C-alpha positions as CSV (number, residue, x, y, z in Angstrom):
1,M,28.0,-16.7,-113.0
2,S,24.1,-16.2,-113.3
3,A,22.4,-13.3,-111.7
4,T,20.9,-15.5,-109.1
5,S,24.3,-17.2,-108.3
6,E,25.7,-13.4,-107.8
7,K,22.9,-12.5,-105.7
8,E,23.5,-15.7,-103.6
9,S,27.2,-15.0,-103.3
10,A,26.8,-11.4,-102.1
11,S,24.2,-12.6,-99.7
12,S,26.5,-15.1,-98.3
13,Q,29.4,-12.5,-98.2
14,K,27.4,-9.9,-96.3
15,A,26.6,-12.4,-93.9
16,A,30.2,-13.4,-93.4
17,N,31.0,-10.0,-92.9
18,R,28.2,-8.9,-90.6
19,S,29.5,-8.0,-87.2
20,E,28.4,-9.6,-84.3
21,K,25.9,-7.7,-82.2
22,I,25.6,-7.2,-78.5
23,L,23.1,-5.8,-76.3
24,I,24.3,-4.3,-73.2
25,V,21.7,-3.4,-70.2
26,D,22.7,-1.7,-67.1
27,D,20.9,1.0,-65.2
28,E,24.3,2.7,-64.7
29,A,25.3,5.1,-67.2
30,S,28.9,5.0,-66.7
31,I,28.8,1.0,-67.4
32,R,27.1,1.2,-70.4
33,R,29.1,3.8,-71.8
34,I,32.5,1.8,-70.8
35,L,31.3,-1.3,-72.2
36,E,29.8,0.0,-75.5
37,T,33.2,1.8,-76.1
38,R,35.1,-1.5,-75.5
39,F,32.9,-3.8,-77.4
40,K,32.8,-1.4,-80.4
41,M,36.7,-1.5,-80.3
42,L,36.5,-5.3,-80.4
43,G,34.0,-4.7,-83.7
44,F,30.9,-5.5,-82.2
45,D,27.7,-3.6,-83.5
46,T,26.1,-2.5,-79.9
47,A,23.0,-1.2,-78.5
48,T,22.2,-0.4,-75.1
49,A,19.4,0.0,-72.6
50,A,18.9,1.4,-69.1
51,D,15.9,-0.8,-67.8
52,G,14.2,-4.0,-68.4
53,E,11.5,-2.8,-70.3
54,E,13.8,-0.8,-72.8
55,A,15.9,-4.0,-73.0
56,L,12.8,-6.2,-74.4
57,D,11.9,-3.3,-76.9
58,V,16.0,-3.0,-78.0
59,F,16.2,-6.7,-78.0
60,N,13.3,-7.2,-80.5
61,K,14.2,-4.6,-82.9
62,F,18.0,-5.2,-82.5
63,L,17.9,-8.9,-82.6
64,P,21.6,-9.3,-80.5
65,D,23.7,-12.2,-80.7
66,I,24.5,-11.7,-77.1
67,V,23.1,-10.0,-74.0
68,V,24.9,-8.7,-71.1
69,L,22.3,-8.0,-68.5
70,D,22.3,-6.6,-65.0
71,I,19.7,-8.1,-62.5
72,M,19.0,-5.0,-60.4
73,M,17.2,-2.4,-62.6
74,P,14.1,-0.3,-62.5
75,K,10.9,-1.1,-64.4
76,M,11.6,-5.2,-64.7
77,D,14.6,-6.8,-63.4
78,G,17.0,-9.0,-65.1
79,Y,15.1,-12.1,-64.1
80,G,12.1,-11.0,-65.7
81,V,14.0,-9.7,-68.9
82,T,15.8,-13.3,-69.1
83,K,12.6,-15.0,-68.7
84,E,10.8,-12.9,-71.7
85,I,13.7,-13.7,-73.8
86,R,13.8,-17.4,-73.3
87,K,10.0,-17.6,-74.3
88,Q,11.2,-16.8,-77.8
89,A,15.0,-17.1,-78.4
90,D,18.0,-19.2,-77.2
91,T,20.3,-15.7,-77.4
92,P,23.3,-16.3,-75.0
93,I,22.9,-14.2,-72.0
94,I,25.5,-12.9,-69.5
95,I,24.2,-11.6,-66.1
96,L,25.9,-9.1,-64.0
97,T,25.3,-10.1,-60.4
98,A,26.6,-8.5,-56.9
99,L,29.5,-9.5,-55.2
100,G,28.5,-12.5,-52.7
101,D,25.0,-12.8,-53.6
102,V,25.0,-16.6,-54.7
103,A,21.3,-16.7,-54.6
104,E,21.1,-14.1,-57.4
105,R,23.4,-15.9,-59.7
106,I,21.7,-19.2,-59.3
107,T,18.3,-17.9,-59.6
108,G,19.5,-16.0,-62.9
109,L,21.2,-19.3,-64.3
110,E,18.0,-21.3,-63.4
111,L,16.0,-18.9,-65.7
112,G,18.3,-19.7,-68.7
113,A,21.4,-17.3,-68.3
114,D,24.5,-19.0,-69.3
115,D,27.0,-17.3,-67.4
116,Y,27.5,-14.5,-64.9
117,V,30.2,-11.9,-64.1
118,V,30.1,-10.6,-60.3
119,K,30.0,-6.8,-60.0
120,P,32.6,-4.9,-59.5
121,F,34.0,-6.7,-62.3
122,S,36.8,-6.1,-64.9
123,P,35.8,-5.1,-68.5
124,K,38.9,-7.7,-69.7
125,E,37.1,-10.5,-68.0
126,L,33.5,-9.8,-69.2
127,E,35.0,-9.7,-72.7
128,A,36.6,-12.8,-72.2
129,R,33.5,-14.6,-71.1
130,V,31.5,-13.0,-74.0
131,K,34.3,-14.1,-76.6
132,C,34.0,-17.9,-75.1
133,I,30.3,-18.0,-75.0
134,M,30.2,-16.9,-78.9
135,R,32.8,-19.3,-79.8
136,R,30.8,-21.9,-78.4
137,T,27.5,-21.2,-79.2
138,T,28.4,-20.6,-82.8
139,A,30.7,-23.6,-83.1
140,K,29.7,-26.3,-85.7
141,G,29.9,-29.9,-84.8
142,G,32.5,-31.1,-82.2
143,G,35.7,-33.0,-81.7
144,G,37.0,-35.6,-79.3
145,S,36.3,-39.4,-79.4
146,T,32.8,-40.8,-79.8
147,A,31.6,-44.3,-79.0
148,T,27.9,-44.4,-79.7
149,S,25.4,-47.2,-80.4
150,K,24.3,-45.6,-83.9
151,E,26.2,-42.9,-85.3
152,T,25.7,-41.5,-88.9
153,N,27.2,-38.3,-90.2
154,N,27.8,-37.5,-86.8
155,V,24.4,-38.0,-85.5
156,V,24.0,-39.9,-82.2
157,V,21.1,-42.1,-81.1
158,V,20.7,-43.3,-77.6
159,G,16.9,-44.5,-77.2
160,N,14.4,-42.1,-78.3
161,L,17.2,-39.2,-78.2
162,K,18.9,-37.8,-81.0
163,V,21.9,-35.5,-81.0
164,D,22.7,-34.0,-84.3
165,L,26.5,-32.8,-83.5
166,N,26.9,-31.0,-86.9
167,K,23.6,-29.1,-86.7
168,R,23.6,-28.5,-82.9
169,Q,20.3,-29.9,-82.9
170,V,18.5,-32.3,-80.2
171,F,15.5,-34.5,-80.9
172,K,13.2,-36.4,-78.3
173,K,10.7,-38.9,-79.5
174,N,11.3,-37.0,-83.2
175,E,10.0,-33.6,-81.4
176,R,13.1,-30.7,-81.3
177,V,14.1,-29.9,-77.9
178,R,15.2,-26.4,-77.5
179,L,18.6,-26.0,-76.0
180,T,20.7,-22.8,-75.5
181,G,24.3,-22.6,-77.1
182,M,26.2,-23.6,-73.8
183,E,23.7,-26.3,-72.9
184,F,24.4,-28.0,-76.3
185,S,27.9,-27.3,-75.8
186,L,27.9,-29.3,-72.3
187,L,25.9,-32.0,-73.9
188,E,28.1,-32.3,-76.8
189,L,31.4,-32.6,-74.3
190,L,29.5,-35.3,-72.4
191,V,28.3,-37.2,-75.3
192,N,31.6,-37.0,-77.4
193,N,33.4,-38.8,-74.2
194,S,30.4,-41.1,-73.2
195,G,31.6,-43.2,-70.0
196,K,33.9,-40.8,-69.1
197,P,33.3,-38.8,-66.0
198,F,34.3,-35.1,-65.6
199,S,34.7,-33.0,-62.7
200,R,32.9,-29.6,-62.4
201,G,36.3,-27.9,-62.6
202,E,36.9,-29.9,-65.9
203,I,33.5,-29.2,-67.5
204,L,34.1,-25.2,-67.0
205,Q,37.7,-25.3,-68.4
206,H,36.2,-27.5,-71.8
207,V,32.7,-25.5,-72.2
208,W,33.1,-22.2,-70.3
209,S,36.9,-21.9,-71.1
210,Y,37.7,-21.1,-67.2
211,P,41.5,-21.2,-66.5
212,P,42.2,-24.3,-64.1
213,D,43.1,-21.7,-61.4
214,H,39.8,-19.8,-61.6
215,R,38.2,-19.4,-58.5
216,I,34.3,-19.6,-59.7
217,D,31.1,-21.1,-58.2
218,T,30.9,-24.6,-59.8
219,R,27.3,-24.4,-59.4
220,V,27.4,-23.1,-62.9
221,V,27.8,-26.5,-63.9
222,D,25.4,-28.1,-61.6
223,V,22.3,-25.6,-62.9
224,H,23.1,-26.4,-66.6
225,I,23.4,-30.1,-65.7
226,S,19.9,-29.8,-64.0
227,R,18.5,-27.6,-67.0
228,L,19.6,-30.5,-69.4
229,R,18.2,-33.3,-67.6
230,S,14.8,-31.5,-67.2
231,K,14.8,-31.3,-71.1
232,L,15.9,-34.6,-71.7
233,E,15.5,-37.2,-69.3
234,T,12.0,-39.1,-69.0
235,D,12.5,-39.3,-65.1
236,I,14.5,-36.5,-63.8
237,S,14.6,-38.0,-60.2
238,N,16.2,-41.1,-61.9
239,P,18.3,-39.6,-64.9
240,E,19.7,-42.6,-67.3
241,L,21.3,-40.5,-69.8
242,I,23.3,-37.5,-67.9
243,L,24.5,-39.5,-64.8
244,T,26.1,-38.1,-61.6
245,A,29.6,-39.7,-61.1
246,R,29.8,-39.9,-57.3
247,G,32.7,-38.0,-56.0
248,I,33.8,-36.7,-59.3
249,G,31.0,-34.8,-61.2
250,Y,29.0,-35.9,-64.3
251,M,28.9,-38.1,-67.2
252,F,26.9,-39.4,-70.1
253,Q,25.8,-42.9,-70.0
254,K,28.3,-45.4,-71.5
255,I,27.2,-46.0,-75.3
256,D,28.5,-49.6,-76.8
């Protein structure tokens, strides 16, 4: 093996062995300590921050794979942190929100968060949410049956939209469209099953891995659908790609 090949092999091995990195942001020291300890035990490389400004500073230096982010914090709240992160990265974000504050959750999701966990929460539930999102956002390609108008090497083309299921990339009029990992996973599910309607509960099971009996605000799905439409549809008020299946949920237009 050449020196170059050995170097490339070593680099690849190092990347393969790299621990996933999580940034935990909360102004309560006890929560930071508990979560840091638990995620370290799960094999994560961890970093913490106690306020919004520190969170952005640590984010830019630590470059985490996922962020767990409290909403109510000093200096800068979780909304502001989410906005700043979304200007530069699609890193998955799970927000921690107050019990019963639906508006708080929806605002966080609309700004680009991928999921939420309600306080007070079970650390095991948060760990499950983190694992699910890491699985979905690092997945390569998608399964399921696909009926497409044009498909080459798992690339689906519908009008001026191109979805590369292998590279997890989307192009509209040949311009790259930035999607978060969970946005792409949702689009992937719908595209791979074009013409088939899914209920909100089914989408939560397939994409977010929520169990069938899990009581959750299904507006997580509605917000993500809205975000996808705003990025992919020509006319958001009259969507032609991601359709509402009246009385059921959502579907991608049937592709012949």
